C-alpha positions as CSV (number, residue, x, y, z in Angstrom):
1,X,0.0,-0.2,0.1
2,X,1.4,3.2,-1.3
3,X,1.8,6.5,1.6
4,X,-2.1,7.8,0.2
5,X,-3.3,4.5,1.3
6,X,-1.8,4.2,4.0
7,X,-2.7,8.1,5.1
8,X,-6.6,6.8,4.4
9,X,-6.3,4.1,6.2
10,X,-4.7,5.7,9.1
11,X,-7.8,8.8,9.1
12,X,-10.2,6.0,8.9
13,X,-9.2,3.4,11.5
14,X,-7.1,4.9,13.9
15,X,-6.6,8.4,13.8
16,X,-7.4,9.7,17.4
17,X,-8.6,13.1,15.3
18,X,-11.2,11.8,12.9
19,X,-14.4,12.6,13.9
20,X,-16.5,9.3,14.4
21,X,-19.8,8.9,15.0
22,X,-20.8,7.6,18.7
23,X,-21.9,3.2,18.6
24,X,-24.9,4.6,20.0
25,X,-26.1,6.6,16.8
26,X,-28.5,3.3,15.9
27,X,-30.0,4.4,18.9
28,X,-30.3,7.9,18.4
29,X,-27.2,9.4,20.1
30,X,-26.1,12.1,18.0
31,X,-22.7,13.1,19.1
32,X,-19.4,12.7,16.9
33,X,-16.9,13.1,19.7
34,X,-12.9,12.7,18.0
35,X,-12.0,9.0,18.1
36,X,-9.9,9.9,21.0
37,X,-12.6,11.4,23.0
38,X,-14.8,8.7,22.4
39,X,-14.4,6.5,26.2
40,X,-14.8,10.1,27.7
41,X,-17.7,10.6,25.8
42,X,-19.5,7.5,26.6
43,X,-18.8,8.0,30.2
44,X,-19.9,11.5,29.8
45,X,-23.2,10.6,28.1
46,X,-23.8,7.3,30.0
47,X,-27.3,8.3,31.8
48,X,-28.4,9.3,27.9
49,X,-26.8,6.5,26.4
50,X,-29.4,4.6,28.9
51,X,-32.3,6.3,28.1
52,X,-31.7,5.8,24.6
53,X,-31.8,1.9,24.9
54,X,-34.4,2.3,27.3
55,X,-36.5,4.0,25.1
56,X,-35.4,1.4,22.1
57,X,-36.1,-1.7,24.3
58,X,-39.3,-0.1,25.3
59,X,-40.4,0.4,22.0
60,X,-39.3,-2.8,20.2
61,X,-41.0,-4.7,23.3
62,X,-44.5,-2.5,22.4
63,X,-44.1,-3.6,18.6
64,X,-43.3,-7.0,19.9
65,X,-46.6,-6.9,21.6
66,X,-48.6,-5.6,19.0
67,X,-47.4,-8.3,16.1
68,X,-48.2,-11.4,18.8
69,X,-51.6,-9.7,19.5
70,X,-51.6,-9.7,15.5
71,X,-50.3,-13.3,15.2
72,X,-52.7,-14.6,17.5
73,X,-55.5,-12.9,15.8
74,X,-54.0,-14.7,12.0
75,X,-53.7,-18.4,14.1
76,X,-57.2,-18.0,15.4
77,X,-58.7,-17.1,11.7
78,X,-56.4,-19.9,10.5
79,X,-57.8,-22.9,13.2
80,X,-61.9,-21.9,12.1
81,X,-60.5,-21.6,8.4
82,X,-59.0,-25.6,9.3
83,X,-61.9,-26.8,11.2
84,X,-64.1,-25.8,8.4
85,X,-61.9,-27.3,5.4
86,X,-62.1,-30.5,7.7
87,X,-65.6,-30.5,8.0
88,X,-66.3,-29.9,4.0
89,X,-63.4,-32.9,3.9
90,X,-65.6,-35.3,5.6
91,X,-68.6,-34.6,4.0
92,X,-66.6,-35.4,0.2
93,X,-65.4,-38.0,1.7
94,X,-68.2,-39.0,2.4
95,X,-69.8,-38.3,-0.7
96,X,-67.2,-40.1,-2.5
97,X,-67.6,-43.5,0.1
98,X,-71.1,-43.5,-0.8
99,X,-70.8,-42.5,-4.6
100,X,-68.4,-45.8,-4.5
101,X,-70.7,-48.1,-3.0
102,X,-73.7,-47.0,-5.0
103,X,-71.0,-47.8,-8.1
104,X,-69.7,-51.2,-6.7
105,X,-74.0,-51.9,-6.1
106,X,-75.0,-51.0,-9.3
107,X,-72.3,-52.9,-11.3
108,X,-72.4,-56.1,-9.3
109,X,-76.4,-55.6,-10.0
110,X,-75.8,-55.7,-13.6
111,X,-76.6,-58.7,-15.3
112,X,-75.0,-60.0,-18.8
113,X,-77.7,-60.9,-20.9
């Protein structure tokens, strides 16, 4: 790697003066400290980070509860649909058995002339 590549790599991955996103940016922390100040930021913003994570967890739980309720409704609907289909299937099996019985009876009563 040439000098430019080394410099780019250093700035991207190592340089303490590079401004970086807080590791909790995905949870709402908007701070962008220099890499060398990241540990101090984490210590100073610990309470804020806990609040952000708590809000995220609370929101996630609410979403899961809603999805769970929706899934329960869907399962109930599907169970009713299965019961209806099972009844229809039983009726068709019965009709088929009756038809087969009649066909068998008819063919055995046909006399050959």
